[in-house]
C-alpha positions in Angstrom: -0.9 34.7 5.7 -1.2 31.1 6.4 1.7 28.9 6.6 2.5 25.8 4.8 2.6 22.2 5.6 5.6 20.2 4.4 5.6 16.5 4.2 8.9 15.3 4.5 10.4 12.1 3.7 12.9 10.5 6.2 15.2 7.7 5.8 13.9 4.0 6.1 17.3 2.9 7.5 20.3 4.4 5.9 20.5 8.1 7.3 22.4 9.1 4.0 19.0 8.7 2.1 17.7 12.0 3.4 17.7 14.9 0.8 19.2 18.2 1.1 15.9 19.6 0.7 14.2 17.8 3.7 17.4 19.0 5.8 16.8 22.7 4.8 13.1 22.5 5.3 13.5 20.7 8.8 15.6 23.4 10.0 13.8 26.4 8.8 10.2 25.4 9.8 8.6 26.6 13.1 7.5 23.2 14.3 8.2 19.5 13.4 5.0 17.1 14.0 6.4 13.3 14.3 4.8 10.3 14.6 7.1 9.2 17.5 9.2 12.1 19.0 11.4 9.5 20.9 12.5 8.1 17.6 12.6 11.2 15.6 14.9 13.0 17.9 17.7 10.7 17.2 17.3 11.9 13.5 16.9 15.5 14.5 20.1 15.4 16.9 22.1 13.3 14.1 21.5 16.1 11.8 21.7 19.0 14.6 18.2 20.3 13.9 16.9 22.3 17.1 13.4 23.0 15.9 10.7 22.2 18.5 8.8 19.0 18.0 5.3 17.7 18.8 3.7 14.4 18.6 1.2 13.5 15.9 0.1 9.6 15.6 -2.6 7.3 15.0 -4.3 7.7 18.3 -4.6 11.7 18.3 -4.6 12.2 14.5 -8.1 14.0 14.3 -7.8 16.2 17.4 -4.3 17.0 16.8 -4.8 17.9 13.3 -7.3 20.6 14.3 -4.5 21.9 16.5 -2.0 21.8 13.9 -4.1 23.5 11.3 -4.7 26.5 13.7 -1.3 26.9 14.0 -0.8 26.7 10.1 -3.8 29.2 9.9 -1.9 31.7 12.2 1.1 31.6 9.8 3.5 28.9 11.2 5.1 26.6 8.9 5.0 22.9 9.9 6.9 19.8 8.7 5.5 16.4 9.1 7.6 13.4 9.7 7.0 9.9 10.2 9.1 7.1 12.1 10.7 6.2 8.5 9.6 7.1 4.9 7.3 9.1 3.2 4.6 10.6 5.5 0.9 9.8 4.4 1.9 6.0 3.3 0.6 3.6 5.8 0.6 6.2 8.6 -1.8 9.0 10.1 -0.5 11.8 7.8 -3.5 11.6 5.5 -6.0 13.0 8.0 -3.7 16.3 8.5 -3.3 16.6 4.8 -7.2 16.5 4.3 -7.9 19.0 7.2 -5.3 21.3 5.9 -6.7 21.3 2.3 -10.1 21.8 4.0 -8.9 25.0 5.6 -7.3 26.3 2.5 -3.6 25.6 3.9 -0.8 25.0 1.3 0.6 21.4 1.4 3.8 20.3 -0.4 5.5 16.9 -0.5 9.4 16.6 -0.2 10.0 13.2 -2.0 12.4 10.6 -0.6 12.5 7.0 0.7 9.5 4.9 1.0 9.8 1.1 1.9 7.0 0.0 -0.5 8.7 1.4 -3.7 12.3 0.5 -2.7 11.1 -3.2 -2.0 9.3 -3.4 -5.3 12.3 -2.1 -7.4 14.5 -4.8 -5.4 11.9 -7.6 -6.0 12.6 -9.0 -9.3 8.9 -8.9 -10.0 6.7 -6.9 -12.4 7.0 -3.2 -11.4 4.5 -1.9 -14.1 1.3 -2.2 -12.4 1.2 -3.1 -8.6 -1.2 -2.9 -5.5 -0.1 -1.5 -2.2 -2.0 -3.0 0.9 0.4 -1.7 3.6 -0.4 -3.9 6.9 -3.5 -6.1 6.4 -6.3 -5.4 8.8 -6.4 -7.1 12.3 -10.1 -7.6 11.9 -10.7 -11.2 10.9 -13.6 -10.5 8.5 -12.1 -7.6 6.9 -8.9 -9.2 6.6 -10.5 -12.1 4.8 -12.5 -9.8 2.4 -9.1 -8.0 1.5 -7.3 -11.3 0.7 -10.1 -12.5 -1.3 -9.9 -9.2 -3.5 -6.1 -9.7 -3.6 -6.7 -13.4 -4.9 -8.0 -12.0 -8.3 -5.6 -9.1 -8.6 -3.3 -9.4 -11.4 -1.0 -6.6 -10.2 2.2 -7.2 -8.1 1.1 -7.2 -4.5 2.9 -5.3 -1.7 2.3 -5.9 2.0 3.9 -4.7 5.3 4.4 -7.2 8.2 5.9 -7.4 11.6 8.2 -10.5 12.4 5.7 -12.0 15.1 3.1 -12.1 12.7 5.0 -13.3 9.4 4.2 -16.8 9.8 0.6 -16.5 10.0 0.4 -13.9 7.3 2.4 -16.3 4.8 0.2 -19.2 5.8 -2.9 -17.2 4.9 -1.4 -15.9 1.6 -0.4 -19.3 0.8 -4.1 -20.7 1.4 -5.8 -17.9 -0.4 -3.3 -17.1 -3.3 -1.7 -20.4 -4.2 1.9 -21.0 -4.4 3.1 -17.6 -5.9 6.6 -16.2 -6.3 7.5 -13.9 -3.5 10.4 -11.7 -2.4 10.7 -11.0 1.2 12.6 -7.9 1.9 14.0 -6.7 5.2 16.6 -4.4 6.7 16.0 -2.1 3.6 19.0 0.4 3.0 20.7 -1.0 6.0 23.9 -3.0 6.1 22.1 -6.3 6.2 19.5 -5.6 3.6 17.8 -9.0 2.3 15.6 -9.5 -0.6 14.7 -13.2 -0.6 13.5 -14.3 -3.8 11.5 -17.7 -3.0 7.7 -19.1 -3.3 5.1 -18.8 -0.6 5.3 -22.5 -0.1 9.0 -22.5 0.4 8.8 -19.2 2.4 6.3 -20.8 4.8 8.6 -24.1 5.3 11.6 -21.6 6.0 10.0 -19.7 8.7 8.6 -22.7 10.4 12.1 -23.6 11.2 13.8 -20.0 11.3 12.7 -17.1 13.5 11.6 -14.1 11.7 13.6 -11.0 12.6 13.0 -7.3 11.5 10.1 -5.5 9.7 9.3 -7.2 6.3 8.0 -5.8 3.1 6.2 -8.9 1.1 6.2 -8.3 -2.7 3.9 -11.1 -4.2 3.4 -12.1 -7.9 -0.1 -11.0 -9.2 -2.4 -13.6 -10.4 -1.9 -14.9 -13.9 -4.3 -13.2 -16.2 -4.7 -16.3 -18.3 -5.5 -18.3 -15.1 -8.2 -15.3 -14.2 -9.8 -15.8 -17.7 -10.1 -19.6 -17.4 -11.5 -19.3 -14.0 -13.9 -16.6 -15.5 -14.9 -19.0 -18.3 -15.5 -22.0 -16.1 -17.8 -19.7 -14.1 -20.1 -19.4 -16.8 -20.3 -22.9 -18.0 -22.9 -24.1 -15.6 -25.0 -21.0 -16.5 -27.2 -21.1 -19.6 -26.7 -18.2 -22.0 -30.3 -16.9 -21.8 -29.5 -16.5 -17.6 -26.1 -15.0 -18.6 -27.9 -12.3 -20.7 -30.5 -11.7 -18.3 -27.7 -10.8 -15.7 -26.5 -8.1 -17.7 -30.0 -6.9 -18.8 -31.2 -6.7 -15.3 -28.1 -4.3 -14.6 -29.4 -2.0 -17.3 -27.4 -2.9 -20.2 -28.8 -2.6 -23.6 -29.1 -5.9 -25.5 -26.2 -5.4 -27.6 -23.8 -4.4 -24.9 -25.0 -7.5 -22.9 -24.4 -9.7 -26.0 -20.9 -8.2 -26.1 -20.4 -8.7 -22.4 -21.6 -12.4 -22.6 -19.2 -13.1 -25.5 -16.2 -11.7 -23.6 -16.9 -13.6 -20.5 -17.1 -16.8 -22.5 -14.4 -16.4 -24.9 -16.7 -16.8 -27.9 -17.6 -14.4 -30.5 -20.7 -12.0 -30.4 -21.9 -13.9 -33.3 -22.0 -17.1 -31.8 -23.9 -15.5 -29.0 -26.6 -14.3 -31.3 -26.9 -17.5 -33.0 -27.3 -19.4 -30.0 -30.0 -17.1 -28.5 -32.0 -17.4 -31.8 
């Protein structure tokens, strides 16, 4: 019988945040696949876990996943751990999970710490709906496209950032999003944990003077829905009703559906649209 792939969440700072279930699993599996074995050996030594370890990271994730799946199919149980937090969240774990499912291997996730959720609940901003972007891409064009998408997003935004890129990212966010509320979180779950509630403008001014230290989670207020609605209405003011209708009809909408969409865009009633077109 094939083995099981266990996705084991590890602490993001405070070692007490590991679960009894994760500890029991790490001690019982045949192999532990770790994003950085040099980092993970400290965790395993602390909890006196002697199970063999192998590296599984961004640069070997496809080929190494094939090797690990073969071991799983041969009956070995494997635990996947990341440097910190939950495997598969902003790390190469998703590739291994995908290949395991394709091979018919059983996969289970052992919940625990996740920096994005910890920061969100600590932020003081809306937690009902959120967009997790992890690290913004380094490619300038792709980065610009994502920032433009985030500009229109009404959900709370969560972004990871390294200290040496923080000032540049804050500047980009301020330029694209405007001056929104932000909570900058760092040293999460550790002794000197910080959740700095401010605005993008004030955060940018602060880090112009102060050196950024530590890994950051940026939790940013989403776009105000009323502001989004006003922008949408302004977009259609320069377009005639006929052209607006044609836009939807060319997309394959029925006339009645198109009239309803036009009315919603312009913030008027469907009857007003009908009479104006007549």
